[in-house]
C-alpha positions in Angstrom: -25.3 25.2 -31.0 -26.7 21.8 -30.1 -23.6 21.0 -27.9 -23.9 24.4 -26.2 -27.6 23.8 -25.5 -26.8 20.3 -24.1 -24.2 21.7 -21.9 -26.6 24.3 -20.5 -29.2 21.6 -19.8 -26.6 19.5 -18.0 -25.4 22.4 -15.9 -29.0 23.4 -15.0 -29.8 19.8 -14.0 -26.7 19.5 -11.8 -27.6 22.8 -10.2 -31.1 21.6 -9.5 -29.8 18.5 -7.7 -28.3 20.7 -5.0 -31.7 22.2 -4.1 -34.0 19.3 -4.9 -32.8 16.3 -2.9 -35.7 14.1 -4.1 -34.1 14.0 -7.6 -32.2 10.7 -8.0 -28.5 11.0 -8.4 -25.9 8.4 -9.5 -23.9 6.8 -6.6 -20.2 7.6 -6.7 -17.3 5.5 -5.6 -13.8 6.9 -5.0 -10.9 4.8 -6.3 -7.4 5.3 -4.9 -4.5 3.5 -6.5 -1.8 2.3 -4.1 0.9 0.9 -6.4 4.6 0.3 -6.1 7.2 -0.2 -3.4 6.3 1.5 -0.1 9.1 3.9 0.9 9.9 7.1 2.6 11.4 9.0 -0.3 9.4 11.8 -1.8 10.1 10.6 -5.4 9.8 7.0 -6.5 8.1 5.5 -3.5 4.6 5.1 -2.2 4.5 7.1 1.0 2.0 8.9 3.2 3.1 12.4 2.3 2.8 11.6 -1.4 -0.5 9.7 -1.5 -2.1 11.3 1.6 -3.7 14.2 -0.3 -5.3 11.8 -2.8 -6.7 9.7 0.1 -8.1 12.8 1.8 -9.8 13.9 -1.4 -11.3 10.4 -2.0 -13.1 10.6 1.4 -14.0 14.3 1.4 -15.1 15.1 -2.1 -18.8 14.7 -2.5 -20.4 11.9 -0.6 -18.9 8.6 -1.9 -20.8 5.4 -1.3 -17.5 3.7 -0.7 -13.8 4.2 -1.1 -12.0 1.5 -3.2 -8.3 0.8 -2.8 -6.7 -0.5 -6.0 -3.6 -2.3 -4.6 -0.4 -3.7 -6.2 2.5 -3.5 -3.9 5.3 -5.9 -2.7 5.7 -4.0 0.5 8.5 -1.8 1.8 8.7 0.6 4.8 6.6 -0.6 7.8 6.3 3.0 9.1 4.9 4.3 5.8 2.6 1.3 5.6 1.3 2.1 9.0 0.9 5.8 8.3 -1.1 5.2 5.1 -3.2 2.5 6.7 -3.9 4.7 9.8 -5.0 7.6 7.5 -7.4 5.3 5.7 -8.9 4.0 8.9 -9.2 7.4 10.5 -11.1 8.9 7.5 -13.3 5.8 7.1 -14.4 6.1 10.7 -14.8 9.9 10.7 -16.9 9.8 7.5 -18.6 6.5 8.1 -17.6 5.3 4.6 -16.9 1.6 3.9 -13.5 0.8 2.3 -13.0 -2.1 -0.1 -9.6 -3.3 -1.4 -9.0 -5.0 -4.7 -5.6 -6.6 -5.1 -4.0 -6.8 -8.5 -0.6 -8.5 -8.9 0.5 -8.6 -5.3 -0.4 -7.4 -1.8 2.6 -8.7 0.2 4.2 -7.5 3.4 3.5 -3.8 3.6 1.1 -4.2 0.6 -1.0 -6.5 2.7 -0.8 -4.1 5.6 -2.5 -1.5 3.3 -5.1 -4.1 2.1 -5.9 -4.9 5.7 -6.9 -1.3 6.3 -10.0 -2.0 4.2 -13.2 -3.5 5.5 -13.3 -6.1 2.7 -10.5 -7.5 0.5 -10.9 -9.1 -2.9 -8.3 -10.3 -5.4 -7.7 -11.9 -8.8 -7.3 -15.7 -8.7 -3.5 -15.3 -9.4 -2.9 -12.5 -7.0 -0.1 -13.1 -4.5 -1.0 -12.2 -0.9 0.5 -12.4 2.6 4.2 -12.3 3.5 3.3 -11.2 7.0 6.8 -10.9 8.2 9.7 -8.5 8.5 13.1 -8.6 6.7 16.4 -6.8 6.9 19.1 -7.4 4.3 22.6 -6.1 4.0 26.1 -7.4 3.0 29.4 -8.0 4.6 32.6 -6.6 2.9 35.1 -6.7 5.8 37.2 -9.5 4.3 37.2 -7.9 0.9 38.6 -4.6 2.1 41.2 -6.4 4.3 42.3 -8.4 1.3 42.9 -5.1 -0.7 44.7 -3.4 2.2 41.9 -1.0 3.0 41.7 0.2 6.6 38.3 1.1 8.0 38.3 4.0 10.4 35.1 4.7 12.3 34.7 6.9 15.4 31.6 7.0 17.4 30.1 8.3 20.7 27.9 5.4 21.9 28.9 1.8 21.6 26.0 0.8 19.4 26.3 3.7 16.9 28.1 1.6 14.3 25.9 -1.4 14.8 26.1 -3.8 11.8 28.7 -1.8 9.9 29.1 -3.9 6.7 32.8 -3.1 6.6 33.5 -4.7 10.0 33.1 -8.3 11.2 29.6 -9.1 12.4 29.1 -9.0 16.1 26.6 -11.4 17.8 25.3 -8.7 20.1 24.5 -6.5 17.1 22.6 -9.3 15.4 20.7 -9.9 18.6 19.7 -6.2 18.8 18.5 -6.2 15.2 16.6 -9.4 15.7 14.8 -7.8 18.6 13.9 -4.8 16.5 12.5 -7.1 13.7 10.5 -9.1 16.2 8.9 -6.0 17.6 8.0 -4.7 14.2 6.6 -8.1 13.3 4.5 -8.0 16.4 3.0 -4.7 15.3 2.2 -6.2 12.0 0.5 -9.2 13.6 -1.5 -7.0 15.9 -2.7 -4.9 12.9 -3.8 -8.0 10.9 -5.6 -9.5 13.9 -7.4 -6.2 14.7 -8.6 -5.8 11.2 -9.4 -9.4 10.2 -10.4 -10.7 13.6 -12.6 -13.7 13.6 -12.2 -14.1 9.8 -8.8 -15.5 10.2 -8.5 -19.3 10.1 -8.0 -20.7 13.7 -5.0 -22.9 14.5 -3.1 -21.8 11.5 0.2 -19.8 11.7 -0.4 -17.0 9.2 2.6 -14.9 10.3 5.6 -16.8 9.0 6.2 -14.6 6.0 4.6 -17.2 3.6 2.6 -16.1 0.6 -0.5 -17.6 -1.0 -2.7 -17.2 -4.0 -6.2 -15.7 -3.7 -8.1 -19.0 -3.3 -6.0 -20.2 -0.4 -5.9 -16.7 1.1 -9.7 -16.7 1.1 -9.7 -20.1 2.9 -7.3 -18.6 5.5 -9.4 -15.5 6.0 -6.8 -13.1 4.8 -9.2 -11.9 2.1 -13.0 -12.1 1.6 -13.1 -13.6 -1.9 -12.1 -13.5 -5.5 -13.4 -10.7 -7.7 -12.6 -7.7 -9.8 -13.2 -4.0 -9.1 -15.7 -2.8 -11.8 -18.1 -5.8 -11.9 -18.2 -6.2 -8.1 -18.8 -2.5 -7.5 -21.5 -2.3 -10.2 -23.2 -5.4 -8.7 -23.2 -3.7 -5.4 -24.0 -0.1 -6.3 -25.7 -0.4 -9.7 -24.7 -0.1 -13.3 -24.9 3.7 -13.2 -22.3 4.0 -10.4 -19.7 6.7 -11.1 -16.0 6.1 -10.5 -13.9 9.0 -9.3 -10.2 8.2 -9.4 -7.5 9.8 -7.2 -3.8 9.3 -7.1 -0.4 11.0 -7.1 0.6 13.3 -9.8 4.1 13.5 -11.4 6.0 16.7 -11.0 6.7 18.9 -14.0 10.4 18.1 -14.2 9.6 14.3 -13.9 7.2 14.5 -16.8 9.8 16.0 -19.1 12.4 13.4 -18.2 14.6 15.5 -15.9 15.0 12.7 -13.4 15.9 9.9 -15.8 18.8 8.5 -13.8 16.9 8.6 -10.5 13.8 7.0 -12.1 15.9 4.3 -13.6 17.4 3.4 -10.2 13.9 3.4 -8.7 12.7 1.1 -11.5 15.5 -1.4 -10.8 14.8 -1.4 -7.1 11.0 -1.9 -7.7 11.7 -4.7 -10.2 13.8 -6.5 -7.6 11.1 -6.2 -5.0 8.4 -7.7 -7.3 10.8 -10.4 -8.4 10.8 -11.9 -4.9 7.2 -13.0 -5.7 7.9 -14.3 -9.2 6.4 -11.2 -10.8 
């Protein structure tokens, strides 16, 4: 009976708030977790179609005092990084809501692209940040298949259609084309960082070599705004009674019951390899 009465009181109080604006209410902060390798696949990767609905809810539900990005990502697809970052900026400007990023283990490459979408960036002292560069990795097996008497047969319409086929000898002109593509993507990345961090970036320092730094040095270089953790900093800014509303992707029913064990295992190996590049 007591719990029923308490519930009725709470419901009445919440209802009164809608019509009595002078009643004080707790500030709310939306928290969106952006974790994992950034990729275009529907399952197993952080992508715009998967995380987009959660980001939309974070900005649109209620009137949050801020949206917090909880980031731990070694990077991945530049396109998906750009799409997610653009969505965050678009909503932030439409709703006039500040965005604050808190980095956990790593915000490197595409992970830093996401962090740069925020108005402020903070990290743990041991967080790894940066890697503002672009990479393409493959393999060459043409000598291997020749040694075993395997003949490669490829037919194309368009002389560049089979560019960088790993089962054929590497062609200098193909490498040159790829290098141009990487340079162009790198330039997009640099433009994004400069547009978001602006005058905060350390002058006369080449920050775009693909190098990574820990949080203290990243602060000195202007890549982040300081060292700090999510809860204490948000409570310091918005008060001890601030309410955290969390948003993120939800696993599908089949995934929850282990119906995708093999696929999830492959994803786990790929993600482990991506984090291992930064000693994590």
